[in-house]
Residue, then its C-alpha position, 0 to 999 in steps of 0.5 A: x546483510x541489512x534490511x528495510x521495512x516497507x509500509x504500503x497502505x492500499x485500497x482493498x481491491x488493489x491488494x492482490x496486485x500490489x502483493x504480486x508486484x512486490x513478490x515479482x520485484x523480489x519480496x519474499x513475504x508480507x504481513x497484511x493488516x486488513x480493514x484499516x481506516x484513514x483520511x487524506x488531505x480532503x475528508x471523504x463525504x458522508x451520507x447522513x452521518x455514515x462514512x463513505x471512505x473505503x477501507x485500506x489494507x496495510x502491508x508490511x514488508x521486510x526486504x533486503x536493503x538493495x531491493x527496497x527501491x525497486x519494490x517500492x517503485x513496482x508497488x506504486x506503479x501497480x497501485x497507481x499511487x501517483x496517477x490517482x489521488x487517494x489510491x494509496x501510499x508506500x514508504x520505508 
C-alpha cells in the first residue's frame, strides 16, 4: 500500500468545511496546525504597522495514493482556492 502526504493551507474560517470535504472524499484523519502566518504574491496592507493578514491553518493528511487526487479536488473546491485569490492552497 502506498501513501501520499497532502498539505492544505487554508483560512481559519474555512477549516471545518475543508476537513469535512476531505473526510467525505476518503481521508480517515488529519493533523491541524493552527494560526500559521504567511504571505502571498501581494503583501497584505498594514495599518500603523500592524499586520492585517489573516491567520492560516495547516492541515496534514496522509492518505492512500489512489485517494489523493479526489481529496485534493474536494478540498480545493470547498475552500474556493481557485475562485478567490489568497483563500488557500493544497498540494501533495
